[in-house]
DRENMITI-829302 format. One record per residue (C-alpha): x, y, z; residue in one letter. Coordinates in steps of 0.02 Angstrom, whole numbers, always signed. Layout:
<site><x>X</x><y>Y</y><z>Z</z><type>A</type></site>
...
//
This chain:
<site><x>-4542</x><y>+1219</y><z>+1246</z><type>R</type></site>
<site><x>-4464</x><y>+1391</y><z>+1215</z><type>Q</type></site>
<site><x>-4353</x><y>+1364</y><z>+1363</z><type>E</type></site>
<site><x>-4293</x><y>+1198</y><z>+1292</z><type>V</type></site>
<site><x>-4253</x><y>+1280</y><z>+1126</z><type>F</type></site>
<site><x>-4157</x><y>+1415</y><z>+1214</z><type>E</type></site>
<site><x>-4058</x><y>+1289</y><z>+1314</z><type>R</type></site>
<site><x>-4017</x><y>+1190</y><z>+1155</z><type>I</type></site>
<site><x>-3964</x><y>+1349</y><z>+1066</z><type>E</type></site>
<site><x>-3854</x><y>+1399</y><z>+1212</z><type>A</type></site>
<site><x>-3777</x><y>+1227</y><z>+1216</z><type>L</type></site>
<site><x>-3749</x><y>+1232</y><z>+1029</z><type>R</type></site>
<site><x>-3666</x><y>+1402</y><z>+1044</z><type>Q</type></site>
<site><x>-3557</x><y>+1341</y><z>+1186</z><type>E</type></site>
<site><x>-3502</x><y>+1189</y><z>+1085</z><type>V</type></site>
<site><x>-3466</x><y>+1299</y><z>+936</z><type>F</type></site>
<site><x>-3363</x><y>+1419</y><z>+1041</z><type>E</type></site>
<site><x>-3267</x><y>+1275</y><z>+1118</z><type>R</type></site>
<site><x>-3233</x><y>+1201</y><z>+947</z><type>I</type></site>
<site><x>-3177</x><y>+1369</y><z>+882</z><type>E</type></site>
<site><x>-3066</x><y>+1395</y><z>+1034</z><type>A</type></site>
<site><x>-2993</x><y>+1221</y><z>+1011</z><type>L</type></site>
<site><x>-2963</x><y>+1256</y><z>+826</z><type>R</type></site>
<site><x>-2876</x><y>+1419</y><z>+869</z><type>Q</type></site>
<site><x>-2772</x><y>+1330</y><z>+999</z><type>E</type></site>
<site><x>-2723</x><y>+1193</y><z>+878</z><type>M</type></site>
<site><x>-2681</x><y>+1323</y><z>+746</z><type>Y</type></site>
<site><x>-2571</x><y>+1415</y><z>+870</z><type>A</type></site>
<site><x>-2485</x><y>+1254</y><z>+920</z><type>I</type></site>
<site><x>-2456</x><y>+1207</y><z>+738</z><type>A</type></site>
<site><x>-2390</x><y>+1379</y><z>+697</z><type>K</type></site>
<site><x>-2275</x><y>+1377</y><z>+848</z><type>A</type></site>
<site><x>-2215</x><y>+1205</y><z>+798</z><type>H</type></site>
<site><x>-2184</x><y>+1263</y><z>+621</z><type>E</type></site>
<site><x>-2086</x><y>+1414</y><z>+681</z><type>E</type></site>
<site><x>-1987</x><y>+1304</y><z>+800</z><type>R</type></site>
<site><x>-1948</x><y>+1181</y><z>+660</z><type>M</type></site>
<site><x>-1894</x><y>+1325</y><z>+550</z><type>Q</type></site>
<site><x>-1778</x><y>+1390</y><z>+686</z><type>R</type></site>
<site><x>-1708</x><y>+1214</y><z>+709</z><type>I</type></site>
<site><x>-1678</x><y>+1196</y><z>+522</z><type>E</type></site>
<site><x>-1594</x><y>+1366</y><z>+516</z><type>E</type></site>
<site><x>-1484</x><y>+1318</y><z>+663</z><type>R</type></site>
<site><x>-1441</x><y>+1152</y><z>+582</z><type>I</type></site>
<site><x>-1394</x><y>+1245</y><z>+423</z><type>A</type></site>
<site><x>-1287</x><y>+1365</y><z>+525</z><type>E</type></site>
<site><x>-1202</x><y>+1221</y><z>+617</z><type>M</type></site>
<site><x>-1172</x><y>+1130</y><z>+453</z><type>H</type></site>
<site><x>-1091</x><y>+1285</y><z>+380</z><type>A</type></site>
<site><x>-987</x><y>+1307</y><z>+538</z><type>E</type></site>
<site><x>-932</x><y>+1125</y><z>+539</z><type>F</type></site>
<site><x>-894</x><y>+1132</y><z>+353</z><type>T</type></site>
<site><x>-784</x><y>+1284</y><z>+380</z><type>E</type></site>
<site><x>-701</x><y>+1207</y><z>+533</z><type>Q</type></site>
<site><x>-667</x><y>+1042</y><z>+445</z><type>F</type></site>
<site><x>-604</x><y>+1135</y><z>+293</z><type>G</type></site>
<site><x>-485</x><y>+1233</y><z>+403</z><type>R</type></site>
<site><x>-428</x><y>+1073</y><z>+489</z><type>V</type></site>
<site><x>-395</x><y>+987</y><z>+322</z><type>W</type></site>
<site><x>-301</x><y>+1139</y><z>+260</z><type>R</type></site>
<site><x>-195</x><y>+1134</y><z>+417</z><type>E</type></site>
<site><x>-166</x><y>+947</y><z>+392</z><type>I</type></site>
<site><x>-112</x><y>+979</y><z>+212</z><type>D</type></site>
<site><x>+7</x><y>+1115</y><z>+273</z><type>D</type></site>
<site><x>+80</x><y>+995</y><z>+402</z><type>I</type></site>
<site><x>+101</x><y>+860</y><z>+269</z><type>K</type></site>
<site><x>+192</x><y>+984</y><z>+158</z><type>T</type></site>
<site><x>+306</x><y>+1036</y><z>+301</z><type>E</type></site>
<site><x>+341</x><y>+854</y><z>+347</z><type>L</type></site>
<site><x>+384</x><y>+813</y><z>+166</z><type>K</type></site>
<site><x>+503</x><y>+961</y><z>+160</z><type>A</type></site>
<site><x>+584</x><y>+904</y><z>+323</z><type>I</type></site>
<site><x>+597</x><y>+726</y><z>+256</z><type>K</type></site>
<site><x>+675</x><y>+787</y><z>+94</z><type>D</type></site>
<site><x>+798</x><y>+895</y><z>+190</z><type>D</type></site>
<site><x>+841</x><y>+750</y><z>+304</z><type>L</type></site>
<site><x>+869</x><y>+634</y><z>+154</z><type>S</type></site>
<site><x>+981</x><y>+766</y><z>+75</z><type>L</type></site>
<site><x>+1082</x><y>+785</y><z>+235</z><type>L</type></site>
<site><x>+1098</x><y>+596</y><z>+253</z><type>K</type></site>
<site><x>+1157</x><y>+581</y><z>+73</z><type>G</type></site>
<site><x>+1284</x><y>+720</y><z>+95</z><type>R</type></site>
<site><x>+1349</x><y>+644</y><z>+256</z><type>S</type></site>
<site><x>+1375</x><y>+478</y><z>+165</z><type>L</type></site>
<site><x>+1464</x><y>+566</y><z>+21</z><type>E</type></site>
<site><x>+1580</x><y>+652</y><z>+146</z><type>E</type></site>
<site><x>+1611</x><y>+487</y><z>+235</z><type>F</type></site>
<site><x>+1660</x><y>+394</y><z>+75</z><type>Y</type></site>
<site><x>+1763</x><y>+540</y><z>+13</z><type>Y</type></site>
<site><x>+1869</x><y>+534</y><z>+172</z><type>R</type></site>
<site><x>+1874</x><y>+345</y><z>+188</z><type>R</type></site>
<site><x>+1900</x><y>+298</y><z>+6</z><type>A</type></site>
<site><x>+2085</x><y>+250</y><z>+23</z><type>P</type></site>
<site><x>+2050</x><y>+134</y><z>+169</z><type>A</type></site>
<site><x>+1891</x><y>+60</y><z>+94</z><type>I</type></site>
<site><x>+1961</x><y>+27</y><z>-81</z><type>F</type></site>
<site><x>+2136</x><y>-13</y><z>-17</z><type>G</type></site>
<site><x>+2088</x><y>-196</y><z>+4</z><type>R</type></site>
<site><x>+2075</x><y>-214</y><z>-185</z><type>Y</type></site>
<site><x>+2170</x><y>-64</y><z>-255</z><type>F</type></site>
<site><x>+2338</x><y>+15</y><z>-226</z><type>K</type></site>
<site><x>+2377</x><y>+198</y><z>-255</z><type>G</type></site>
<site><x>+2198</x><y>+242</y><z>-212</z><type>V</type></site>
<site><x>+2146</x><y>+422</y><z>-234</z><type>K</type></site>
<site><x>+1985</x><y>+519</y><z>-259</z><type>V</type></site>
<site><x>+1974</x><y>+611</y><z>-424</z><type>L</type></site>
<site><x>+1868</x><y>+762</y><z>-464</z><type>T</type></site>
<site><x>+1750</x><y>+764</y><z>-612</z><type>A</type></site>
<site><x>+1864</x><y>+893</y><z>-692</z><type>D</type></site>
<site><x>+2013</x><y>+775</y><z>-680</z><type>A</type></site>
<site><x>+1909</x><y>+634</y><z>-756</z><type>I</type></site>
<site><x>+1854</x><y>+748</y><z>-898</z><type>E</type></site>
<site><x>+2033</x><y>+798</y><z>-939</z><type>Q</type></site>
<site><x>+2086</x><y>+616</y><z>-934</z><type>M</type></site>
<site><x>+1947</x><y>+563</y><z>-1054</z><type>L</type></site>
<site><x>+1969</x><y>+711</y><z>-1171</z><type>E</type></site>
<site><x>+2141</x><y>+641</y><z>-1214</z><type>Q</type></site>
<site><x>+2053</x><y>+491</y><z>-1295</z><type>H</type></site>
<site><x>+1885</x><y>+547</y><z>-1365</z><type>V</type></site>
<site><x>+1805</x><y>+717</y><z>-1332</z><type>P</type></site>
<site><x>+1650</x><y>+714</y><z>-1222</z><type>L</type></site>
<site><x>+1482</x><y>+773</y><z>-1287</z><type>V</type></site>
<site><x>+1393</x><y>+896</y><z>-1171</z><type>P</type></site>
<site><x>+1271</x><y>+763</y><z>-1107</z><type>E</type></site>
<site><x>+1416</x><y>+650</y><z>-1058</z><type>E</type></site>
<site><x>+1508</x><y>+791</y><z>-971</z><type>A</type></site>
<site><x>+1351</x><y>+839</y><z>-874</z><type>D</type></site>
<site><x>+1327</x><y>+658</y><z>-818</z><type>A</type></site>
<site><x>+1507</x><y>+647</y><z>-756</z><type>L</type></site>
<site><x>+1493</x><y>+810</y><z>-659</z><type>Y</type></site>
<site><x>+1334</x><y>+743</y><z>-577</z><type>D</type></site>
<site><x>+1425</x><y>+587</y><z>-515</z><type>T</type></site>
<site><x>+1443</x><y>+578</y><z>-326</z><type>D</type></site>
<site><x>+1622</x><y>+512</y><z>-319</z><type>L</type></site>
<site><x>+1764</x><y>+446</y><z>-428</z><type>F</type></site>
<site><x>+1894</x><y>+331</y><z>-350</z><type>V</type></site>
<site><x>+2053</x><y>+291</y><z>-447</z><type>Y</type></site>
<site><x>+2171</x><y>+148</y><z>-412</z><type>G</type></site>
<site><x>+2272</x><y>+2</y><z>-479</z><type>V</type></site>
<site><x>+2186</x><y>-165</y><z>-450</z><type>R</type></site>
<site><x>+2302</x><y>-278</y><z>-351</z><type>K</type></site>
<site><x>+2243</x><y>-438</y><z>-434</z><type>S</type></site>
<site><x>+2296</x><y>-393</y><z>-612</z><type>D</type></site>
<site><x>+2382</x><y>-222</y><z>-602</z><type>Q</type></site>
<site><x>+2244</x><y>-143</y><z>-707</z><type>Q</type></site>
<site><x>+2202</x><y>+40</y><z>-682</z><type>T</type></site>
<site><x>+2022</x><y>+54</y><z>-626</z><type>I</type></site>
<site><x>+1905</x><y>+200</y><z>-598</z><type>I</type></site>
<site><x>+1761</x><y>+165</y><z>-479</z><type>A</type></site>
<site><x>+1609</x><y>+270</y><z>-524</z><type>V</type></site>
<site><x>+1507</x><y>+293</y><z>-366</z><type>M</type></site>
<site><x>+1327</x><y>+337</y><z>-335</z><type>E</type></site>
<site><x>+1288</x><y>+366</y><z>-151</z><type>I</type></site>
<site><x>+1111</x><y>+360</y><z>-79</z><type>S</type></site>
<site><x>+1041</x><y>+326</y><z>+93</z><type>W</type></site>
<site><x>+916</x><y>+206</y><z>+14</z><type>V</type></site>
<site><x>+992</x><y>+142</y><z>-148</z><type>A</type></site>
<site><x>+878</x><y>+81</y><z>-287</z><type>D</type></site>
<site><x>+890</x><y>+30</y><z>-469</z><type>R</type></site>
<site><x>+906</x><y>+210</y><z>-528</z><type>S</type></site>
<site><x>+1069</x><y>+227</y><z>-431</z><type>D</type></site>
<site><x>+1138</x><y>+71</y><z>-517</z><type>V</type></site>
<site><x>+1083</x><y>+135</y><z>-687</z><type>E</type></site>
<site><x>+1166</x><y>+304</y><z>-661</z><type>R</type></site>
<site><x>+1330</x><y>+227</y><z>-601</z><type>A</type></site>
<site><x>+1330</x><y>+102</y><z>-745</z><type>S</type></site>
<site><x>+1292</x><y>+233</y><z>-877</z><type>A</type></site>
<site><x>+1430</x><y>+346</y><z>-814</z><type>R</type></site>
<site><x>+1553</x><y>+201</y><z>-804</z><type>A</type></site>
<site><x>+1513</x><y>+163</y><z>-986</z><type>Q</type></site>
<site><x>+1558</x><y>+341</y><z>-1034</z><type>I</type></site>
<site><x>+1732</x><y>+308</y><z>-964</z><type>I</type></site>
<site><x>+1743</x><y>+133</y><z>-1037</z><type>A</type></site>
<site><x>+1705</x><y>+200</y><z>-1212</z><type>R</type></site>
<site><x>+1869</x><y>+296</y><z>-1200</z><type>R</type></site>
<site><x>+1967</x><y>+136</y><z>-1172</z><type>G</type></site>
<site><x>+1982</x><y>+149</y><z>-983</z><type>L</type></site>
<site><x>+1916</x><y>+20</y><z>-859</z><type>Q</type></site>
<site><x>+1776</x><y>+83</y><z>-751</z><type>A</type></site>
<site><x>+1667</x><y>-7</y><z>-623</z><type>V</type></site>
<site><x>+1497</x><y>+53</y><z>-559</z><type>P</type></site>
<site><x>+1488</x><y>+60</y><z>-369</z><type>V</type></site>
<site><x>+1334</x><y>+102</y><z>-265</z><type>V</type></site>
<site><x>+1348</x><y>+147</y><z>-82</z><type>A</type></site>
<site><x>+1202</x><y>+157</y><z>+38</z><type>G</type></site>
<site><x>+1130</x><y>+107</y><z>+205</z><type>Q</type></site>
<site><x>+993</x><y>+0</y><z>+131</z><type>T</type></site>
<site><x>+965</x><y>-76</y><z>-41</z><type>F</type></site>
<site><x>+814</x><y>-132</y><z>-138</z><type>T</type></site>
<site><x>+806</x><y>-315</y><z>-186</z><type>M</type></site>
<site><x>+836</x><y>-271</y><z>-369</z><type>T</type></site>
<site><x>+1000</x><y>-186</y><z>-324</z><type>V</type></site>
<site><x>+1056</x><y>-338</y><z>-225</z><type>I</type></site>
<site><x>+1013</x><y>-454</y><z>-370</z><type>E</type></site>
<site><x>+1113</x><y>-345</y><z>-490</z><type>L</type></site>
<site><x>+1261</x><y>-348</y><z>-370</z><type>A</type></site>
<site><x>+1251</x><y>-537</y><z>-352</z><type>E</type></site>
<site><x>+1257</x><y>-546</y><z>-542</z><type>A</type></site>
<site><x>+1418</x><y>-444</y><z>-540</z><type>G</type></site>
<site><x>+1343</x><y>-291</y><z>-627</z><type>E</type></site>
<site><x>+1380</x><y>-171</y><z>-484</z><type>V</type></site>
<site><x>+1482</x><y>-169</y><z>-324</z><type>A</type></site>
<site><x>+1391</x><y>-123</y><z>-163</z><type>L</type></site>
<site><x>+1457</x><y>-31</y><z>-12</z><type>L</type></site>
<site><x>+1373</x><y>-12</y><z>+156</z><type>T</type></site>
<site><x>+1443</x><y>+52</y><z>+321</z><type>D</type></site>
<site><x>+1612</x><y>+76</y><z>+239</z><type>G</type></site>
<site><x>+1631</x><y>-105</y><z>+183</z><type>S</type></site>
<site><x>+1596</x><y>-198</y><z>+22</z><type>F</type></site>
<site><x>+1438</x><y>-301</y><z>+33</z><type>K</type></site>
<site><x>+1464</x><y>-365</y><z>-145</z><type>F</type></site>
<site><x>+1632</x><y>-337</y><z>-229</z><type>A</type></site>
<site><x>+1620</x><y>-457</y><z>-378</z><type>Q</type></site>
<site><x>+1607</x><y>-315</y><z>-504</z><type>A</type></site>
<site><x>+1767</x><y>-241</y><z>-433</z><type>L</type></site>
<site><x>+1870</x><y>-399</y><z>-456</z><type>L</type></site>
<site><x>+1967</x><y>-454</y><z>-609</z><type>A</type></site>
<site><x>+1880</x><y>-574</y><z>-728</z><type>T</type></site>
<site><x>+2006</x><y>-709</y><z>-688</z><type>S</type></site>
<site><x>+1959</x><y>-709</y><z>-503</z><type>E</type></site>
//
């Protein structure tokens, strides 16, 4: 019987040791897993920070490119507008010669002196005239009336161009002279075309009148 008890005790001890060894092993595995997960989380955090910085840098570079492209676009629009102004300055006699005789381009200074003989200009009116792209003077063939064409020139002409030309033409008209708003461009918004069809403004494109109703005498 003593021998049986000893064998049972030995077996119990062996089982206990195996359980303890298994517990230690499981604890080691769990700890290793926890450390591994911590390293993974730290790496994920590092990668997130890296990606955030990289994407931030990319977006900053994209914003810089957008800014540069806008500057280039603005410069190109300015150059296009100036090239059109130069074109109409040189070609004015030929372009307006169909409707006018004695065609000549006048400077803003010449217009100011002409108007000052009738009613003095207020500073805002003078500034508006000096901002005008081109003045073309001539005698209308249809009725022998002296006309001043007040031109706004834009690559893409919109309502604001019509409004500026009309407002500046009115400054001249208030001094008893006949003035006609003229807008020149390569393309026009639908609003501009509708205003031209209604005879409120004359339109020029590619050196030719697209709509000349505003330029013609009322009797025509």
